Biopython code that builds the backbone (N, CA, C, O; Angstrom):
import numpy as np
from Bio.PDB.StructureBuilder import StructureBuilder

atoms = [
    (1, "MET", "N", (10.212, 23.898, 4.084)),
    (1, "MET", "CA", (9.481, 22.372, 4.145)),
    (1, "MET", "C", (9.070, 22.164, 5.107)),
    (1, "MET", "O", (7.889, 21.849, 5.254)),
    (2, "PHE", "N", (10.074, 22.294, 6.258)),
    (2, "PHE", "CA", (9.839, 21.557, 7.500)),
    (2, "PHE", "C", (8.542, 22.512, 8.437)),
    (2, "PHE", "O", (7.804, 22.044, 9.304)),
    (3, "ALA", "N", (8.572, 23.910, 7.945)),
    (3, "ALA", "CA", (7.203, 24.502, 8.594)),
    (3, "ALA", "C", (5.923, 24.238, 8.272)),
    (3, "ALA", "O", (4.921, 24.379, 8.974)),
    (4, "TRP", "N", (6.062, 23.666, 6.652)),
    (4, "TRP", "CA", (5.070, 23.029, 6.228)),
    (4, "TRP", "C", (4.282, 22.007, 6.830)),
    (4, "TRP", "O", (3.070, 21.925, 7.027)),
    (5, "ALA", "N", (5.603, 20.952, 7.177)),
    (5, "ALA", "CA", (4.939, 19.294, 7.630)),
    (5, "ALA", "C", (5.502, 19.407, 9.288)),
    (5, "ALA", "O", (5.994, 18.419, 9.832)),
    (6, "TYR", "N", (5.375, 20.627, 9.949)),
    (6, "TYR", "CA", (5.838, 20.651, 11.270)),
    (6, "TYR", "C", (4.652, 19.962, 11.984)),
    (6, "TYR", "O", (4.933, 19.061, 12.774)),
    (7, "ASN", "N", (3.159, 20.340, 11.759)),
    (7, "ASN", "CA", (2.112, 19.503, 12.427)),
    (7, "ASN", "C", (1.997, 17.883, 12.322)),
    (7, "ASN", "O", (1.450, 17.109, 13.107)),
    (8, "VAL", "N", (2.612, 17.641, 11.233)),
    (8, "VAL", "CA", (2.214, 16.293, 10.728)),
    (8, "VAL", "C", (3.321, 15.050, 11.562)),
    (8, "VAL", "O", (3.043, 13.915, 11.949)),
    (9, "VAL", "N", (4.322, 15.637, 11.613)),
    (9, "VAL", "CA", (5.406, 14.927, 12.237)),
    (9, "VAL", "C", (5.107, 14.687, 13.835)),
    (9, "VAL", "O", (4.853, 15.555, 14.670)),
    (10, "PRO", "N", (5.196, 13.443, 14.004)),
    (10, "PRO", "CA", (5.009, 13.568, 15.561)),
    (10, "PRO", "C", (6.164, 13.881, 16.286)),
    (10, "PRO", "O", (7.214, 14.073, 15.673)),
    (11, "GLY", "N", (6.109, 13.974, 17.733)),
    (11, "GLY", "CA", (7.553, 13.904, 18.648)),
    (11, "GLY", "C", (7.805, 15.347, 19.175)),
    (11, "GLY", "O", (6.758, 15.977, 19.025)),
    (12, "LYS", "N", (8.613, 15.993, 19.641)),
    (12, "LYS", "CA", (8.967, 17.254, 20.101)),
    (12, "LYS", "C", (10.469, 17.481, 20.114)),
    (12, "LYS", "O", (11.284, 16.700, 20.607)),
    (13, "GLY", "N", (10.741, 18.616, 19.529)),
    (13, "GLY", "CA", (12.233, 19.198, 19.257)),
    (13, "GLY", "C", (12.908, 18.332, 18.388)),
    (13, "GLY", "O", (12.514, 18.045, 17.258)),
    (14, "ILE", "N", (13.893, 17.932, 18.903)),
    (14, "ILE", "CA", (14.787, 17.044, 18.227)),
    (14, "ILE", "C", (14.561, 15.885, 17.617)),
    (14, "ILE", "O", (15.069, 15.512, 16.559)),
    (15, "THR", "N", (13.606, 15.171, 18.453)),
    (15, "THR", "CA", (12.991, 14.144, 17.902)),
    (15, "THR", "C", (12.073, 14.139, 16.858)),
    (15, "THR", "O", (11.835, 13.226, 16.067)),
    (16, "LYS", "N", (11.567, 15.278, 16.935)),
    (16, "LYS", "CA", (10.381, 15.842, 15.797)),
    (16, "LYS", "C", (11.603, 15.759, 14.511)),
    (16, "LYS", "O", (11.653, 14.921, 13.611)),
    (17, "GLY", "N", (12.555, 16.929, 14.765)),
    (17, "GLY", "CA", (13.446, 16.830, 13.411)),
    (17, "GLY", "C", (14.025, 15.470, 13.062)),
    (17, "GLY", "O", (14.012, 15.133, 11.878)),
    (18, "LEU", "N", (14.502, 14.705, 13.925)),
    (18, "LEU", "CA", (14.816, 13.217, 13.711)),
    (18, "LEU", "C", (14.052, 12.590, 12.608)),
    (18, "LEU", "O", (14.520, 12.128, 11.567)),
    (19, "TYR", "N", (12.811, 12.638, 12.977)),
    (19, "TYR", "CA", (11.787, 11.541, 12.202)),
    (19, "TYR", "C", (11.367, 12.451, 10.934)),
    (19, "TYR", "O", (10.858, 11.855, 9.984)),
    (20, "PHE", "N", (11.564, 14.036, 10.838)),
    (20, "PHE", "CA", (11.225, 14.282, 9.421)),
    (20, "PHE", "C", (12.593, 14.045, 8.550)),
    (20, "PHE", "O", (12.515, 13.589, 7.410)),
    (21, "GLY", "N", (13.844, 14.376, 9.148)),
    (21, "GLY", "CA", (15.124, 13.824, 8.166)),
    (21, "GLY", "C", (14.680, 12.454, 8.007)),
    (21, "GLY", "O", (14.448, 12.227, 6.819)),
    (22, "LEU", "N", (14.493, 11.539, 8.695)),
    (22, "LEU", "CA", (14.496, 9.922, 7.976)),
    (22, "LEU", "C", (13.485, 9.844, 7.285)),
    (22, "LEU", "O", (13.506, 9.074, 6.325)),
    (23, "THR", "N", (12.251, 10.654, 7.582)),
    (23, "THR", "CA", (11.339, 10.665, 6.785)),
    (23, "THR", "C", (11.784, 11.232, 5.129)),
    (23, "THR", "O", (11.837, 10.563, 4.097)),
    (24, "ILE", "N", (11.981, 12.257, 5.270)),
    (24, "ILE", "CA", (12.484, 12.598, 4.015)),
    (24, "ILE", "C", (13.878, 11.631, 3.308)),
    (24, "ILE", "O", (13.993, 11.498, 2.090)),
    (25, "TYR", "N", (14.634, 11.160, 4.076)),
    (25, "TYR", "CA", (15.567, 10.082, 3.839)),
    (25, "TYR", "C", (14.648, 9.065, 2.840)),
    (25, "TYR", "O", (14.699, 8.872, 1.626)),
    (26, "LEU", "N", (13.986, 8.634, 3.657)),
    (26, "LEU", "CA", (13.214, 7.477, 2.985)),
    (26, "LEU", "C", (12.233, 7.739, 1.606)),
    (26, "LEU", "O", (12.061, 6.992, 0.643)),
    (27, "ILE", "N", (11.734, 8.908, 1.850)),
    (27, "ILE", "CA", (11.176, 8.962, 0.345)),
    (27, "ILE", "C", (12.069, 9.188, -0.786)),
    (27, "ILE", "O", (11.829, 8.746, -1.910)),
    (28, "SER", "N", (13.255, 9.979, -0.444)),
    (28, "SER", "CA", (14.074, 10.040, -1.416)),
    (28, "SER", "C", (15.157, 9.077, -2.278)),
    (28, "SER", "O", (15.723, 9.175, -3.367)),
    (29, "ASN", "N", (15.127, 8.109, -1.203)),
    (29, "ASN", "CA", (15.860, 6.874, -1.180)),
    (29, "ASN", "C", (14.965, 5.815, -2.164)),
    (29, "ASN", "O", (15.338, 5.262, -3.199)),
    (30, "VAL", "N", (13.978, 5.750, -1.645)),
    (30, "VAL", "CA", (12.897, 4.693, -2.504)),
    (30, "VAL", "C", (12.337, 5.394, -4.069)),
    (30, "VAL", "O", (11.807, 4.681, -4.921)),
    (31, "LEU", "N", (12.530, 6.702, -4.237)),
    (31, "LEU", "CA", (12.604, 7.553, -5.710)),
    (31, "LEU", "C", (13.263, 7.289, -6.414)),
    (31, "LEU", "O", (12.866, 7.025, -7.549)),
    (32, "LEU", "N", (14.947, 7.219, -5.987)),
    (32, "LEU", "CA", (15.991, 7.249, -6.900)),
    (32, "LEU", "C", (16.303, 5.545, -6.585)),
    (32, "LEU", "O", (17.039, 5.052, -7.440)),
    (33, "ALA", "N", (15.971, 4.837, -5.777)),
    (33, "ALA", "CA", (15.628, 3.331, -6.298)),
    (33, "ALA", "C", (15.102, 2.988, -7.360)),
    (33, "ALA", "O", (15.738, 2.336, -8.188)),
    (34, "THR", "N", (13.565, 3.436, -7.590)),
    (34, "THR", "CA", (12.743, 2.840, -8.268)),
    (34, "THR", "C", (13.281, 3.684, -10.041)),
    (34, "THR", "O", (13.186, 3.045, -11.089)),
    (35, "TYR", "N", (13.671, 4.775, -10.005)),
    (35, "TYR", "CA", (14.631, 5.411, -10.939)),
    (35, "TYR", "C", (15.512, 4.111, -11.493)),
    (35, "TYR", "O", (15.242, 3.497, -12.525)),
    (36, "TYR", "N", (16.620, 3.817, -10.598)),
    (36, "TYR", "CA", (17.547, 2.960, -11.084)),
    (36, "TYR", "C", (17.168, 1.515, -11.487)),
    (36, "TYR", "O", (17.689, 0.917, -12.428)),
    (37, "ILE", "N", (16.255, 1.040, -10.716)),
    (37, "ILE", "CA", (15.721, -0.282, -10.898)),
    (37, "ILE", "C", (14.851, -0.272, -12.682)),
    (37, "ILE", "O", (14.827, -1.035, -13.648)),
    (38, "GLY", "N", (14.277, 0.998, -12.340)),
    (38, "GLY", "CA", (13.367, 1.160, -13.859)),
    (38, "GLY", "C", (14.142, 1.214, -14.924)),
    (38, "GLY", "O", (13.507, 0.937, -15.941)),
    (39, "TRP", "N", (15.397, 1.487, -15.135)),
    (39, "TRP", "CA", (16.070, 1.873, -16.211)),
    (39, "TRP", "C", (17.268, 0.354, -16.110)),
    (39, "TRP", "O", (18.146, 0.470, -16.965)),
    (40, "GLY", "N", (17.377, -0.620, -15.469)),
    (40, "GLY", "CA", (17.637, -2.100, -15.317)),
    (40, "GLY", "C", (18.906, -2.169, -14.523)),
    (40, "GLY", "O", (19.635, -3.157, -14.622)),
    (41, "GLY", "N", (19.228, -1.074, -13.670)),
    (41, "GLY", "CA", (20.086, -1.146, -12.786)),
    (41, "GLY", "C", (19.642, -1.974, -11.156)),
    (41, "GLY", "O", (19.622, -1.394, -10.070)),
    (42, "LEU", "N", (19.366, -3.229, -11.361)),
    (42, "LEU", "CA", (18.804, -3.713, -10.004)),
    (42, "LEU", "C", (19.724, -3.368, -8.952)),
    (42, "LEU", "O", (19.236, -2.743, -8.011)),
    (43, "PHE", "N", (21.082, -3.672, -8.906)),
    (43, "PHE", "CA", (21.970, -3.564, -8.010)),
    (43, "PHE", "C", (22.501, -2.062, -7.753)),
    (43, "PHE", "O", (23.067, -1.794, -6.693)),
    (44, "SER", "N", (22.341, -1.288, -8.553)),
    (44, "SER", "CA", (22.773, 0.080, -8.202)),
    (44, "SER", "C", (21.999, 0.989, -7.397)),
    (44, "SER", "O", (22.350, 2.012, -6.808)),
    (45, "GLY", "N", (20.605, 0.282, -7.503)),
    (45, "GLY", "CA", (19.226, 0.891, -6.912)),
    (45, "GLY", "C", (19.459, 0.298, -5.188)),
    (45, "GLY", "O", (18.741, 0.794, -4.320)),
    (46, "LEU", "N", (20.425, -0.696, -4.832)),
    (46, "LEU", "CA", (20.534, -0.793, -3.316)),
    (46, "LEU", "C", (21.856, -0.033, -2.989)),
    (46, "LEU", "O", (22.403, -0.312, -1.922)),
    (47, "TYR", "N", (22.506, 1.039, -3.927)),
    (47, "TYR", "CA", (23.685, 1.672, -3.143)),
    (47, "TYR", "C", (22.955, 3.102, -3.210)),
    (47, "TYR", "O", (23.674, 4.094, -3.330)),
    (48, "THR", "N", (21.774, 3.233, -3.149)),
    (48, "THR", "CA", (21.439, 4.907, -3.031)),
    (48, "THR", "C", (21.318, 5.230, -1.464)),
    (48, "THR", "O", (20.847, 6.317, -1.131)),
    (49, "SER", "N", (21.690, 4.405, -0.601)),
    (49, "SER", "CA", (21.717, 4.780, 1.052)),
    (49, "SER", "C", (22.830, 5.527, 1.795)),
    (49, "SER", "O", (23.038, 5.561, 3.008)),
    (50, "SER", "N", (23.595, 6.204, 0.653)),
    (50, "SER", "CA", (25.110, 6.721, 1.298)),
    (50, "SER", "C", (24.947, 7.998, 1.772)),
    (50, "SER", "O", (26.036, 8.531, 1.987)),
    (51, "PHE", "N", (23.972, 8.710, 2.024)),
    (51, "PHE", "CA", (23.576, 10.087, 2.413)),
    (51, "PHE", "C", (22.850, 10.143, 3.513)),
    (51, "PHE", "O", (22.593, 11.293, 3.868)),
    (52, "VAL", "N", (22.381, 9.199, 4.251)),
    (52, "VAL", "CA", (21.753, 9.112, 5.237)),
    (52, "VAL", "C", (22.217, 9.694, 7.054)),
    (52, "VAL", "O", (21.526, 9.583, 8.067)),
    (53, "GLY", "N", (23.396, 10.210, 6.927)),
    (53, "GLY", "CA", (23.953, 11.049, 7.670)),
    (53, "GLY", "C", (23.686, 12.523, 7.394)),
    (53, "GLY", "O", (23.552, 13.378, 8.269)),
    (54, "ALA", "N", (23.635, 12.684, 6.347)),
    (54, "ALA", "CA", (23.374, 14.110, 5.812)),
    (54, "ALA", "C", (21.776, 14.414, 6.258)),
    (54, "ALA", "O", (21.396, 15.479, 6.745)),
    (55, "TYR", "N", (21.149, 13.552, 6.056)),
    (55, "TYR", "CA", (19.502, 13.753, 6.502)),
    (55, "TYR", "C", (19.221, 13.379, 7.846)),
    (55, "TYR", "O", (18.141, 13.740, 8.314)),
    (56, "VAL", "N", (20.070, 12.664, 8.602)),
    (56, "VAL", "CA", (19.886, 12.805, 10.151)),
    (56, "VAL", "C", (20.438, 14.125, 10.574)),
    (56, "VAL", "O", (19.671, 14.664, 11.373)),
    (57, "ALA", "N", (21.618, 14.910, 10.288)),
    (57, "ALA", "CA", (21.988, 16.020, 10.553)),
    (57, "ALA", "C", (20.968, 16.837, 10.590)),
    (57, "ALA", "O", (20.468, 17.387, 11.572)),
    (58, "ILE", "N", (20.634, 16.908, 9.326)),
    (58, "ILE", "CA", (19.454, 18.486, 8.540)),
    (58, "ILE", "C", (18.535, 18.071, 9.451)),
    (58, "ILE", "O", (18.228, 18.994, 10.205)),
    (59, "GLY", "N", (17.941, 16.989, 9.698)),
    (59, "GLY", "CA", (16.670, 16.914, 10.453)),
    (59, "GLY", "C", (16.858, 17.295, 12.142)),
    (59, "GLY", "O", (15.982, 17.763, 12.871)),
    (60, "LEU", "N", (18.296, 16.939, 12.526)),
    (60, "LEU", "CA", (18.101, 17.124, 13.877)),
    (60, "LEU", "C", (18.590, 18.731, 14.168)),
    (60, "LEU", "O", (18.399, 19.272, 15.257)),
    (61, "VAL", "N", (19.245, 19.399, 13.027)),
    (61, "VAL", "CA", (19.574, 20.887, 13.346)),
    (61, "VAL", "C", (18.314, 21.762, 13.090)),
    (61, "VAL", "O", (18.248, 22.971, 13.317)),
    (62, "LEU", "N", (17.288, 20.952, 12.567)),
    (62, "LEU", "CA", (15.935, 21.671, 12.234)),
    (62, "LEU", "C", (14.971, 21.500, 13.119)),
    (62, "LEU", "O", (14.033, 22.294, 13.048)),
    (63, "GLY", "N", (14.938, 20.547, 14.068)),
    (63, "GLY", "CA", (14.449, 20.388, 15.176)),
    (63, "GLY", "C", (14.855, 20.848, 16.389)),
    (63, "GLY", "O", (14.223, 20.804, 17.444)),
    (64, "ALA", "N", (16.132, 21.371, 16.153)),
    (64, "ALA", "CA", (16.737, 21.731, 17.368)),
    (64, "ALA", "C", (16.513, 23.323, 17.389)),
    (64, "ALA", "O", (16.220, 23.881, 18.447)),
    (65, "LEU", "N", (16.674, 24.105, 16.072)),
    (65, "LEU", "CA", (16.208, 25.549, 15.598)),
    (65, "LEU", "C", (14.994, 25.915, 15.705)),
    (65, "LEU", "O", (14.658, 26.867, 16.409)),
    (66, "TYR", "N", (14.122, 25.149, 14.966)),
    (66, "TYR", "CA", (12.794, 25.601, 14.747)),
    (66, "TYR", "C", (11.765, 25.776, 15.881)),
    (66, "TYR", "O", (11.474, 24.924, 16.721)),
    (67, "ARG", "N", (11.171, 27.243, 15.749)),
    (67, "ARG", "CA", (10.566, 27.484, 17.270)),
    (67, "ARG", "C", (8.984, 27.970, 16.766)),
    (67, "ARG", "O", (8.756, 29.061, 16.243)),
    (68, "LYS", "N", (8.059, 27.026, 17.013)),
    (68, "LYS", "CA", (7.033, 27.566, 15.835)),
    (68, "LYS", "C", (6.141, 29.002, 16.754)),
    (68, "LYS", "O", (5.277, 29.662, 16.177)),
]
sb = StructureBuilder()
sb.init_structure("model")
sb.init_model(0)
sb.init_chain("A")
sb.init_seg("    ")
for serial, (resi, resn, name, xyz) in enumerate(atoms, 1):
    if name == "N":
        sb.init_residue(resn, " ", resi, " ")
    sb.init_atom(name, np.array(xyz, "f"), 0.0, 1.0, " ", f" {name:<3s}", serial, name[0])
structure = sb.get_structure()
């Protein structure tokens, strides 16, 4: 997926990976929160942000290792 979105994400190297990881985190967090809120769990939708470190780490590794 990173190779597909490589030209769209701004930045260079590790910064590009960081932006990619944070974008994927934001998208997945919004999707999960709307799912929880849709089923009536208003406050459980606020607790979906527990894996931000994993997305940032994956983005940094992809940014450092990926060469176009």
